[in-house]
C-alpha positions in Angstrom: -28.4 31.3 54.8 -24.9 31.2 56.1 -24.1 35.6 57.2 -20.7 36.2 57.7 -19.4 39.6 59.2 -15.5 40.5 57.9 -14.7 42.0 60.7 -15.3 39.1 63.1 -13.5 36.3 61.0 -9.6 35.9 60.2 -7.8 37.2 56.9 -6.8 33.2 56.3 -11.2 32.1 57.0 -12.0 35.2 54.5 -9.6 34.0 51.5 -10.9 31.0 51.9 -14.4 31.9 51.5 -13.4 34.1 48.1 -11.2 31.7 46.9 -13.8 28.6 46.9 -16.6 31.4 46.0 -15.1 33.9 43.3 -14.2 31.0 40.7 -12.9 30.5 38.2 -10.4 32.9 38.3 -8.2 32.9 34.6 -3.8 32.8 35.0 -2.0 35.7 34.6 1.3 33.3 33.8 3.3 36.8 34.6 7.1 37.0 33.5 9.4 40.5 34.9 12.5 41.2 35.3 14.7 43.3 38.0 16.6 46.1 37.3 19.7 44.2 37.3 18.1 41.5 34.6 16.9 39.2 36.4 13.8 37.3 35.3 11.3 36.1 37.4 8.4 34.0 36.4 4.7 34.0 38.9 0.9 32.9 37.9 -1.6 35.0 39.5 -5.7 34.3 39.7 -6.3 37.8 40.7 -6.6 38.5 36.9 -8.9 39.5 34.1 -9.4 41.8 31.3 -11.1 45.2 31.9 -10.4 47.0 28.9 -10.5 46.7 25.1 -9.5 49.9 23.6 -7.2 50.6 25.0 -6.6 47.1 25.5 -5.8 46.6 29.4 -5.0 43.7 32.0 -5.4 44.0 35.4 -3.7 41.2 38.1 -3.3 41.1 41.5 -0.4 40.5 43.2 -1.2 40.5 46.8 0.9 40.6 49.9 0.9 37.4 51.4 -1.7 36.7 53.9 1.0 34.6 56.1 3.4 37.1 56.8 2.5 40.2 55.2 5.4 40.4 52.5 5.7 41.1 48.8 6.4 39.4 46.1 9.2 39.3 43.8 7.1 40.4 41.1 5.1 42.9 42.4 8.6 44.2 43.5 10.6 43.4 39.5 7.8 46.2 38.6 7.8 49.1 40.1 12.1 48.7 38.4 10.7 47.9 35.4 7.3 48.4 34.6 7.1 45.8 31.6 5.3 42.0 32.0 4.3 39.6 29.8 1.4 37.9 30.4 1.2 34.3 29.6 -2.1 32.6 29.7 -2.2 29.0 30.5 -3.8 25.9 29.3 -4.1 22.3 30.8 -0.5 21.0 28.9 1.3 23.1 31.4 -0.9 24.0 34.6 1.6 21.4 37.1 5.0 23.8 35.9 2.5 26.3 36.3 2.1 25.5 39.5 5.7 24.9 40.5 6.3 28.4 39.2 4.7 29.5 42.2 7.1 28.5 44.3 8.7 31.5 47.2 12.1 30.7 45.5 14.5 32.9 46.6 15.2 36.7 44.9 17.3 36.1 41.7 16.5 32.1 40.9 15.0 32.0 37.8 10.7 30.2 37.4 11.5 29.3 34.2 14.7 26.9 35.1 13.3 25.8 38.1 9.6 25.3 35.8 11.2 24.1 33.2 8.9 25.9 30.8 11.3 28.1 28.0 11.7 31.2 27.3 11.1 32.9 24.1 12.2 36.6 23.3 10.0 39.3 23.3 9.7 41.8 20.7 9.4 45.2 22.5 9.6 44.5 26.5 12.2 42.8 28.0 10.6 39.9 29.7 10.5 36.9 28.1 7.7 35.0 26.8 6.6 31.6 27.8 7.0 29.2 24.4 4.8 27.0 26.0 1.9 29.0 26.4 -0.7 29.4 23.7 -1.5 33.2 23.9 1.6 35.7 24.9 0.8 39.3 25.8 3.3 41.9 26.0 2.6 45.0 28.2 3.7 48.0 29.4 2.5 48.8 33.1 1.0 52.0 33.3 0.1 52.2 36.7 0.0 49.8 40.2 -2.6 50.8 42.6 -1.6 49.9 46.3 -5.1 48.8 47.9 -3.3 48.8 51.4 -0.1 47.6 53.1 -2.1 44.6 56.0 -1.6 40.9 55.0 -3.3 40.1 51.8 -3.9 43.5 50.4 -3.2 43.7 46.7 -1.8 45.8 44.4 -3.5 46.6 41.2 -1.1 46.7 38.1 -2.7 47.9 35.2 -0.8 46.5 31.8 -1.9 48.3 28.6 -1.3 45.1 26.0 1.1 46.8 23.1 1.7 43.0 21.1 -0.1 39.4 21.3 0.9 36.2 19.8 -0.6 33.1 19.1 0.1 30.0 18.6 -1.4 28.6 15.2 -2.6 25.4 17.1 -5.3 27.1 18.8 -6.6 29.1 16.0 -9.7 28.3 14.0 -10.6 28.1 9.7 -12.1 31.2 10.5 -8.6 33.2 11.5 -10.1 33.6 14.7 -9.2 31.2 18.3 -11.1 28.4 18.5 -12.5 28.1 21.8 -12.5 24.3 22.0 -8.9 24.2 21.4 -7.4 26.5 23.9 -7.9 23.7 26.4 -8.0 26.4 29.4 -7.1 25.9 32.8 -9.0 28.6 36.2 -8.1 28.3 39.3 -10.9 27.8 42.1 -10.3 27.2 45.6 -7.3 26.0 47.4 -5.4 23.2 45.0 -8.1 22.9 42.8 -8.9 23.7 39.3 -10.7 23.7 36.4 -10.8 22.6 32.9 -12.3 24.2 30.2 -12.8 21.1 27.8 -14.8 20.9 24.6 -17.6 18.8 26.4 -18.3 21.5 28.8 -18.3 24.5 27.1 -21.6 25.5 26.2 -23.3 29.0 24.8 -25.8 31.2 25.7 -27.0 33.9 23.3 -26.0 37.4 23.5 -29.6 39.3 24.6 -28.0 42.5 23.7 -28.8 41.9 20.0 -32.2 42.5 20.7 -34.6 43.5 23.3 -36.1 39.7 24.9 -39.3 40.1 26.1 -38.2 39.7 29.6 -39.4 36.6 32.3 -41.8 39.0 33.3 -43.7 38.6 30.2 -44.0 34.5 30.0 -47.4 33.5 30.9 -47.9 32.5 34.7 -48.6 29.5 34.4 -45.5 28.7 32.6 -43.3 31.3 34.8 -44.5 29.6 37.9 -43.9 25.5 36.8 -42.8 22.9 38.7 -40.6 21.6 35.5 -38.9 24.4 34.5 -35.0 26.2 36.1 -34.6 29.6 36.2 -32.3 29.0 33.5 -35.0 27.7 31.0 -37.1 30.9 31.6 -34.2 32.8 31.3 -34.3 31.5 27.3 -37.7 32.4 27.1 -38.0 35.5 27.8 -35.0 35.9 25.0 -36.6 35.7 22.5 -38.0 39.2 20.7 -41.7 37.7 20.2 -44.0 35.0 20.7 -44.5 32.7 18.2 -48.0 33.3 16.0 -51.3 31.0 16.5 -50.5 29.8 12.5 -46.7 28.6 13.5 -48.4 26.7 16.9 -51.2 25.1 14.9 -48.4 23.5 12.5 -45.9 22.7 15.2 -48.3 20.9 17.3 -49.3 18.3 13.8 -45.9 16.3 14.6 -46.9 13.0 15.8 -45.7 13.3 19.3 -47.0 16.4 20.7 -50.3 14.6 18.4 -50.0 11.6 20.3 -49.2 13.6 24.0 -52.9 15.2 23.4 -54.9 12.7 22.4 -53.1 10.3 25.6 -54.0 13.1 28.0 -57.9 14.3 27.1 -59.8 15.5 30.2 -56.6 15.6 32.0 -55.8 19.2 32.1 -53.0 18.6 34.9 -51.2 15.8 33.6 -51.1 17.2 29.6 -49.8 20.5 31.5 -46.9 18.2 33.5 -45.8 16.2 30.0 -46.0 20.1 27.8 -43.6 21.6 30.1 -41.1 18.2 29.9 -41.5 18.0 26.5 -40.5 22.5 25.8 -37.7 21.3 28.7 -36.2 18.4 26.3 -36.3 21.1 23.2 -34.6 24.0 25.7 -32.0 21.5 26.5 -30.9 21.2 23.0 -31.4 25.3 22.0 -34.7 24.8 20.2 -36.2 28.2 22.0 -38.9 28.5 19.1 -40.1 25.2 19.5 -40.6 25.3 22.7 -43.0 27.9 23.2 -45.1 26.4 20.4 -45.3 23.8 22.7 -45.5 25.5 25.8 -48.2 27.8 23.8 -50.0 24.8 22.4 -53.8 24.6 23.6 
């Protein structure tokens, strides 16, 4: 494994390693305004949700690695501590990228990028009409992390009003994750797109107390077939199936055929059982996978 002491590399190289490794990062398209009323629009991938009550987002207009200058967004926020965080989806990502161009102060990136200004309700900066979710925020604090190239400035933004486009809402009145079509930043010029075909669910382990991977029998825990993700699913159950349930399950035709085909060959039987369990786990049929793995 490559080990790097950050004191021995340049800030540029450090940025490259971190941007590629700590990803994907959601994008904050921040609209701000200066003391003279000039609007600025700029994206930031040093961004996330940090609190629900109070509702707090944090993003960081870092000092430029190239020349250690600060960004207009940061300067605006010191003058007018308000912003709108506009969430970015695929339909607008190219325009968002265009808004990151370092235009001179006073140039309105809404105009340059072709994005549409929409008046906010309680803050002065405008919203981005094309954004599926727009968060009107007041800035509670700006924390300066340093004065050197690449140093961040943490903008603590408290959400006051949320605007959600009806097109991303589901029948239950909540945001439908599949409809958001979000994008996120990776390293260099790379982005990623969150589409329905690459979404998946992971059962929350804090709903119940799982048995843990350490409670999985040794032969299963050290399987050559099952992955760490498979073991994580198996360890998230609260209890193992009872013998009666296992005996009933192995009466299924495919399991009976597997047992008949491996009579006298315990090694092959275990391999086939683990392959069958992995197939079930891939379909999130965890209880059935356990029944297969515990079958005798």
